[in-house]
C-alpha positions in Angstrom: 12.3 0.7 -18.1 9.6 2.5 -18.9 9.4 2.9 -22.7 7.1 5.1 -24.8 6.1 4.3 -28.1 3.6 5.6 -30.7 2.2 3.6 -33.0 -0.4 5.1 -35.5 -1.3 7.5 -33.7 -1.3 4.9 -30.5 0.5 5.7 -27.2 2.0 2.6 -25.9 3.8 2.7 -22.4 5.2 -0.3 -21.0 6.5 -0.7 -17.7 9.7 -3.4 -18.1 10.5 -4.3 -15.5 10.1 -7.8 -14.9 12.3 -9.2 -13.2 10.7 -7.2 -10.5 6.8 -8.0 -11.1 7.5 -4.0 -12.4 8.2 -2.3 -8.8 8.4 1.1 -9.1 12.0 3.0 -8.7 12.2 6.2 -8.5 13.5 6.4 -12.3 10.8 4.6 -13.2 8.5 8.0 -12.0 11.1 10.6 -13.3 10.1 8.4 -16.9 6.2 8.4 -16.3 6.4 11.9 -15.7 8.2 12.4 -19.0 6.2 10.7 -21.1 2.8 11.8 -19.8 4.0 15.5 -20.8 5.0 14.3 -23.9 2.4 12.2 -24.7 0.0 15.7 -24.2 2.4 17.6 -26.8 1.0 15.2 -29.5 -2.3 16.1 -31.3 -2.7 13.0 -33.1 -2.6 10.9 -30.4 -6.2 8.9 -30.4 -5.4 7.2 -27.2 -2.8 5.5 -24.7 -2.1 2.3 -23.8 -0.7 1.9 -20.4 0.7 -2.4 -20.3 3.7 -4.2 -18.9 6.4 -6.7 -19.9 6.5 -10.0 -18.1 3.6 -11.7 -15.9 2.5 -8.9 -13.6 1.4 -5.6 -14.3 3.3 -3.6 -11.4 4.0 -5.2 -7.5 4.0 -1.6 -6.2 7.0 0.7 -5.0 10.3 -1.1 -5.0 10.8 0.1 -1.2 14.4 -1.2 -1.1 15.8 1.0 -3.8 13.4 3.8 -2.7 14.4 3.6 0.6 18.2 3.3 -0.2 18.5 7.3 -0.3 16.6 9.5 2.0 16.6 12.1 -1.1 14.5 9.6 -2.6 11.9 10.7 -0.6 11.8 14.5 -0.8 12.0 13.7 -4.8 9.1 11.9 -4.8 6.8 13.8 -2.6 8.1 17.3 -3.0 5.7 20.3 -4.0 5.9 24.0 -4.5 2.5 23.9 -2.7 0.1 21.9 -0.4 -2.5 21.6 -3.6 0.2 21.1 -6.2 0.2 17.5 -6.9 3.9 15.7 -6.7 5.8 13.5 -8.5 4.2 10.5 -7.1 0.7 11.9 -7.9 1.4 13.2 -11.5 1.8 9.9 -12.3 -1.5 9.1 -11.6 -3.6 12.4 -12.3 -1.4 12.9 -15.2 -3.3 10.6 -17.3 -6.8 12.5 -16.5 -4.6 15.5 -17.8 -4.5 14.0 -21.6 -7.6 14.9 -23.8 -8.2 11.1 -25.0 -8.6 7.9 -23.8 -6.1 6.6 -21.4 -6.6 2.4 -21.3 -4.6 0.1 -18.5 -4.0 -3.3 -19.3 -3.7 -5.0 -16.0 -2.5 -8.6 -15.2 -1.3 -11.0 -12.9 -0.5 -8.5 -9.5 -1.6 -4.9 -9.2 -0.5 -3.8 -5.9 0.0 -0.3 -4.4 1.9 1.8 -6.8 0.8 0.1 -10.0 -2.9 -0.1 -8.9 -2.6 3.5 -8.2 -1.5 4.9 -11.7 -3.8 2.0 -13.4 -6.9 4.3 -11.2 -5.1 7.3 -13.4 -6.4 5.4 -16.3 -10.6 5.9 -18.0 -10.7 2.6 -18.7 -8.8 -0.5 -16.9 -9.2 -3.8 -18.5 -7.9 -7.2 -16.5 -7.5 -10.5 -17.1 -9.3 -13.6 -14.9 -6.3 -13.8 -12.9 -5.4 -10.1 -12.0 -4.9 -9.3 -8.1 -5.5 -5.5 -7.2 -4.6 -4.4 -3.2 -4.5 -1.0 -2.5 -0.9 -1.7 0.3 0.2 1.4 1.9 -1.7 0.2 5.2 0.6 -2.6 5.5 3.9 0.0 6.1 1.4 2.2 8.3 1.3 5.1 5.7 -1.9 6.1 4.0 -2.0 6.5 0.0 -0.4 9.4 -0.9 -0.5 9.0 -5.0 -3.8 10.9 -5.4 -5.7 8.2 -6.4 -8.2 9.4 -3.6 -9.9 11.7 -5.8 -10.6 9.5 -8.4 -12.0 6.6 -6.0 -14.4 8.9 -5.1 -16.2 8.6 -8.8 -15.1 5.1 -8.8 -16.0 3.2 -5.9 -18.7 3.7 -2.7 -16.9 5.3 0.3 -17.1 2.1 2.5 -15.2 0.0 -0.5 -12.6 2.9 -0.7 -12.0 2.6 3.2 -11.7 -1.1 3.5 -9.5 -1.5 0.2 -7.4 1.2 1.6 -7.3 0.2 5.5 -7.3 -3.5 4.8 -4.5 -3.9 2.1 -5.5 -7.2 1.3 -5.8 -8.4 -3.0 -8.8 -8.9 -4.3 -10.0 -10.7 -7.2 -10.4 -8.8 -10.7 -14.4 -10.1 -10.0 -14.4 -8.5 -6.5 -12.9 -5.7 -8.2 -15.2 -5.5 -11.1 -18.1 -5.5 -8.9 -16.9 -2.5 -6.8 -16.3 -0.6 -9.7 -12.6 -0.5 -9.4 -12.5 -2.3 -13.0 -14.3 -1.8 -16.6 -13.8 -5.1 -18.0 -12.6 -8.5 -17.2 -11.4 -10.1 -20.5 -9.5 -13.0 -21.5 -7.1 -10.9 -23.9 -7.0 -7.7 -22.6 -4.9 -6.6 -26.1 -7.4 -7.4 -28.3 -10.1 -6.2 -26.6 -8.4 -3.0 -26.3 -7.8 -3.0 -30.0 -11.3 -3.3 -30.4 -11.9 0.0 -28.3 -9.1 1.7 -30.4 -11.0 0.8 -33.4 -14.2 1.9 -32.5 -12.4 5.2 -31.0 -11.0 6.1 -34.8 -14.1 6.2 -36.3 -15.3 9.3 -34.1 -13.9 12.6 -34.3 -11.2 13.1 -32.2 -12.4 16.3 -30.6 -15.3 15.0 -30.2 -13.4 12.2 -28.0 -11.9 15.1 -26.3 -14.9 16.9 -25.3 -16.8 13.9 -23.8 -13.3 13.0 -21.6 -13.8 16.5 -20.2 -17.3 17.1 -19.9 -17.7 13.9 -18.0 -14.8 14.7 -16.0 -17.0 17.6 -14.9 -19.6 15.5 -13.5 -17.4 14.3 -10.8 -16.6 17.7 -9.7 -14.0 17.4 -6.3 -11.8 19.9 -4.4 -8.8 18.2 -6.1 -6.4 20.4 -4.9 -7.7 20.0 -1.1 -7.3 16.1 -1.3 -4.0 16.6 -2.7 -3.1 18.6 0.2 -4.3 16.3 2.4 -2.6 13.5 1.2 1.0 14.6 1.3 0.3 16.4 5.0 -0.5 13.3 6.3 2.0 11.7 4.6 4.2 13.7 5.8 2.8 13.0 9.1 2.9 9.1 9.4 6.7 9.1 7.9 7.5 10.9 11.4 5.4 8.7 13.2 6.6 6.0 16.0 3.6 3.7 14.7 4.9 3.7 11.4 8.2 2.4 12.3 6.4 -0.5 14.2 4.2 -1.5 11.2 7.4 -1.2 9.1 9.1 -3.5 11.6 6.0 -6.1 11.9 5.7 -6.1 7.9 8.9 -7.8 7.8 9.3 -9.6 11.4 7.8 -12.7 13.0 7.9 -11.0 16.7 5.5 -8.2 15.8 5.5 -5.1 18.4 2.7 -3.7 20.1 1.3 0.0 18.4 1.5 3.1 20.8 -1.8 4.9 21.3 -2.4 6.9 18.2 -1.9 10.7 17.6 -5.1 13.2 17.1 -6.2 13.1 13.8 
């Protein structure tokens, strides 16, 4: 469902489940994690392209397939220590650990987990018809894929809060104005190739050093944020209001929410 191909020292990671708008299954999370680890070992790789087959980049989590087996949730969220990254967080933050530029090419729907993965890239190029959304709030959940520390370096607090709380799609132009997209292009593939051609004439060590220095300029307590993300999600998964939110997301006779718990 997710392929890795290295051509002319460029690693192409392709989401290939177009019949489901590339919705993320547990298997796809596992494959992404493996591909990230494989790319890190290839010192001749000069850049990474994350792309997708079909009309859409990714519609988010394939909720039906993930919820079919209760152990899937454990597989996605398990971690040995609170500050460690679990599987869903590794497929976002893992791109940051690769010491070469990572470019995400966005089109169509880029929702939920798909957008979190794109946030892990260093550069996001979208076509003008793209839509993005952070959608966990629709299911009574909070974003938990490690993108919170990345949003801090891209957009204002109020933008991040509204985008995560409302769960509504926004246009590529709105996302660009918020700082969530690097560029909007009528031909993202060609634009990415232009960037790669320019990178190719620079020292690979200089490019890696520049990425690391720029990352250091956006320091944050990542372990604390990852722990808070996961702990908050666990509390929500056993929360009565979460079950109500999931019911309301699929039914017309919306139920009222209970008073919130202490946070």
